[in-house]
N, C-alpha and C positions, 0 to 999 in steps of 0.2 A: 504494500500500500504506500502510495506516495505521500509527501507532506501535505500536498494540496487536498488529497482525499481525506487525510486525517483531520485537517482543519475544518473541512466541510462537515464531516461527521460530528466533530465536537460542537460546531455551531448549531447543527440540527438538534443534538441532544440538549444543548443549553437552552435554546429557545422553546423547545417543547416542555422540558422539565420546569424551566423558569415560569412559563405561562401557567402551567398547572399549579405550581407552588403559589403564585400570586392569586390565582383563582380560588385555591383552597383557603388562603388567608382572608380574602374578601368574603367568602362564604361563611367562614367562622364568625366574622364580625357581624354580618348581615342576617344570619340565621336567627329565627325566633325561638327555636327549641335547642336546649343544651345538648341533646344527643346528636342532633345534626351538626352542631358546631364542633363536637368532638370528632365526628367523622371527617369533616372538612380539614381539621388539624392533622388527622392521620394522612390524608391525601398530600398535604404540604410536606409532612415529614418524609414520606416515601420519595417524593421528587427531590427533596434535599439530599437524601441518601444517594440517589442516582447522580446528582451533581458532584457529590464527594467522590464517588467511584470514578466519574469521568475526569476528575482533576487529580488522579493518582493518589487518592486517599481511601483505599479499600477498607481499612480498619474503621475509620470514622463512618463510612457508609454502612458497614455491617452493624456497628453499634447503634446507629440511628434507626435501623430497621428492627433489630432484636430488642433493644432496651426501650427506646422511646415509643416506636410504633407498636411493637409486639407486646410490651409489658405495661408501660405507663399509660398509654392511651386505652388499652383494653381494660386496665384497672379503672380509669375514669368512666368508661362506658358501663362497666358492671356497677359501679357506685351510683351513677345516674339512674340506671334502670331499677336498681333495688330500692334506693332511698327516694328518688323522684325529686325533681326540681321544678318549681313553678316559675313561670316567666315573670310574675309580679314580684317575686322575692328579690330579683336582681335590682329592682328600683329602690329598695330600702337601704339606706346608708346606715349600717350598724356601727361604724367607726367614724368619729368626727374627722373631717378633712380628707377622707380617703378619695372622694371624688376629685378634689382639687389636686391631690398628689398624683392621681391617675392621669389627669389632664397634663400636668407638668411633665410627668414621665413620658407620656406619649409624644409631647412636643419635643422633648429631648431626643427621643429615639428617631423622630422624623428628621431633626437637624443632623443627627449623626449619619442617618441613611443618605440624606441628600449630599452631605459632605463626602461620604465614601464613594457614591456614584460619580459625583463631580471630579473627585480625584482620579478615578479610574478612566474618565473620559477626556482628561486634559492631556493625554499623550504620555502619561507616566509609564516607565518601563515596568513590566510585570515579570515576575520570576515564578516559574511553576514549582511543583513539589518534587520533580525528578531530582534536582540537585540536592534538596534537603534529604530525600530518602536515600540517595547514594552516599551522602556524608555519614549517616549513622547506620547504614546497612539495611534499611527498610523503613516502611511507614510506621510499623509498631515500635521499632527501636527509636525512631525519631520522636514519636509522641512520648514514650517513656522517658527519654532524655530531657525533654522540656518539662514534663510534669514533676519529675523528681529532682530537678536542679533549679531552673530559673523560676518556675511557677509552683514551687513546693508549698510556700505559705498560702497562696491562693487556693491550691488544691485542698489543703488541710482545712482552711476556713469554709470552703464549699462543703466538705464532708461534715463538718460540725453543724453547718446550717441545715443540711438534709436530716441529720440525726435529730436536731432540735425540732424541725418541722414534724417528723414522725412521732416524737414524744408528745408534742403539742396536740397532734391529732388524736392520739390515744387518750390524753387527759380530757380533751373536749368531748370525746365520744363515750367516756366512762360515766356510768351512772351509779351513784352511791345508793345502796339499798338500806333504807331506814328501818326495816323490819325483816325478820327472817322469811325466807321463801316458804310458802305453804306446802305442806306435804300432801300425799295422796289421801291420807285420812282426813286432813282438814278440808280438802276440796270435796270429798264425798259427804262429809257432815254439812258443809254449806249448801251442797246441791239438794240434800234431803230436807233441810230446814228452810229452803228458799220458797217453798210453797208451790213450786211448779211440778212438773212431771219428772221424778228422780231417775227413772229408767228410760230405756229406749221406747220410742213411740211405736204404736202398732203400724204394721206395714199396710199401706193402702191396698185395698182389693183383696185382703186375706179372706179365705173361705168364700169368695165371691165367684160368680160365673166368668169373670174376666179380671184382668189386673190393671184396670184403669185407675189413674191417680185420683180421679174425682169420685171414686167409689169408697165409702167408709168401710173400715174393717168390721167384720162381724166377730164379736167376742164369743167365747164358748157357751155363755148363757143365752145366746141368741140376740142380745142387744148389739147396737152399733156404737162404734167409737168415733165421734166427730173429730177428735184431735188427730186422727190418722190422716185426715185430708189437709193438705197445705193451707196455710192461712190465706194466701191470695185467692185460692179457689173458693174458700168460704166467703171471703169478702165480696166476691163477684156473684155470689149466690148461684154458682155453677155446680154445686154438690149434687151428685146423682142419688136419687132415692132408690133404696133396694126393694126388690120384689119380696113380698111376704112369703112367697113359696120358698125362696132361698133361706129365709130365716127359719121357717118351719122345718125345712130339711136339716139345717144345722142342729136344731133342737132335737129332732128325732135321732140323729146320729149320736148326740151327746147322751141322751137317755137310753140308748141301746135298743130303740124300737125299729131301727132301719134294718132291712134284710141285707 
């Protein structure tokens, strides 16, 4: 493959992945549902991983897919699906000044992004990762050399921040129990003393000609049990009246008079 073909391929990969990454970022901001925003972020992360691989950083690309897209984002999705997030909750400012801090932080990121793009478009010479990888023997070795030498303090501070965030989440999610948990005996006593039906309800349609849910169960003494019919059916007055022949037949079977 010639250098022209390689440059053309890199440009195609860049424009496709960059377009999808920006589209994912916009979709995250503009989506009304938190689950959709998380999926848009996953799209952005996958395309960033492709850009890392295209720029001779395969380790960063794999970490981007395995850790962030595969683990962190899936964790976000599971939490959102299990706990649930209402769109109106995001409008409530629980911490004073967080909206102003968010606006200032967004403006700062916008200025930094504009400055970076402007610096790249002013004709400044760019150096790829091939020279850096060759100096340390590979992409993984180069990252390890930077993390454990020049950026050791920043790396340790980031680790402490992540551990603190995990501990804070555990503290916020923990609920103190003010009274001991009820045992099975306590639950059974409360169910019997509650005044309701302590046992299982009769099955609808028992001892009937059919198993329709609107048919009350016939008890062994020949009477019917109205509580066996669901409450919505009784509220609509759709309960089916049993034929007296069925009741008499049950009574005969109970008394042993049936052949």
